[in-house]
N, C-alpha and C positions, 0 to 999 in steps of 0.2 A: 353394249347398248341394251337398254331395257326393252324387251319386246312385248307387244300386246298379244295376249292369248285370247282365244275364244274356244268354244266347245269343239270346233273342228280340229284344232291343233293340240288340245289338252292331253290326250293319251300319248301322242308322240313326244311332247315336251316332258311329260312325267316319266316316260319310259326310257329316256336318255340316261344311261347309267354312267356316262363318261365324267360327269361332275354334278355336284349338288345343284338343285334348282330352288331359288328363292322367289316366291310368288306373293305379290301384294294383291289382296282381294279388296276392291274399292268400288265406288260408283260416283257419278257426276255431282250429285247433290250433297255429298259428304264434305263438309268444310275441313275436317281433319285429314281427309284423304288429299285434298288440295294442298294443305300445308306440308304433308309428308312427301308429296311428289318430287319436289326439287331435291330434297334430302336423299330420297331413294335413288334418283338419277345420279346424284353426285357420288354416293358411296359405292355404286356399282363398279366404278373405275378402280376402287381399292381392293377388289376381289377378283383377280384375273382367272382363278380356277373355279369360278362359280357362275352359273347362269342366273340372270334376273329377268323376271317377267311380271306383267300385271294382268289381272282378269277382272273386267268390269262385271260385277255380279248382277247388275240390273239391265244390261244391254240386251239380254234374251232369256227366255225361259230355260234354255239349255245351260247357259252360264250360271243362272241362279241355282239350278239343280246341282252343279258342280260345287258351288259354295255350300249348299246344304249338306251334300255328301261328305264334305270335308270339315263340317262342324263350324262353319263361319257363322257367328251369332251377331256380329257387328262389324262395322268398318271404321278405319282400316284394320285389317287383320293380315299379317304377313306370316306365311307358313314356309318352312324349309323342308324340302323333299330330297331324299337320296335313294336312288334305285326304285323310284315309285312309291316310297314310303315316307310319311311325315316323320321328321325327326325333331321338330320343334316349332314353336310359334311365338310371335310377338303381337300382342293385342293393343290396339290404340296408337295414338300419336306419341312420339317422343322426339326430343332434339337429337341431332346427328350423333353426338358423342354417346349418348345413352343407347340409341338404336344400335350403333356399332358394337358397344359392349355386349348387348343382348345377342346380337348376331354372332359375334366372336365366340361367345359361350356355347351357343347351339352348334356351331360348326366344329368347335374343338371337341365337344362332348359326343358328337356323332361319329367321330373317328372314321373307322370303316363303317360302311352302311350296315344297318341292322339286318337287312336281307341276307347278307353274306354270313351272318353270325347267329341269328336268332329266329327260329320259326315263330310267326305271329299269325293269328286268325286262320289257323288250319293249314298254313303253308307247310310243306314238307322240307326238312333240313337238307 
């Protein structure tokens, strides 16, 4: 089930290292977000080892800040996180087959999460 995130649950969701997290950044006035929603809900069932969530970037100043911090420049933007790190993104709307191809590529290429293999942004190995 796709869960709705907000600023209160963001750090906990992002810090769950047990499986990748796919987050759709969206808002109510975005027509492309509305078109993507049923596709996003449907494909979630095809990825049992992955968590799916949504974050409405316009529902609060805190949610908006999370979008800004994560480089969201437009909606819909879907980001894939693993062990708290972004490992890929899908920008804009696309049909189900194309979306799944993009997501499959990100998940395949992320393999083991970057955190366990590569220091980034001052992290210590």
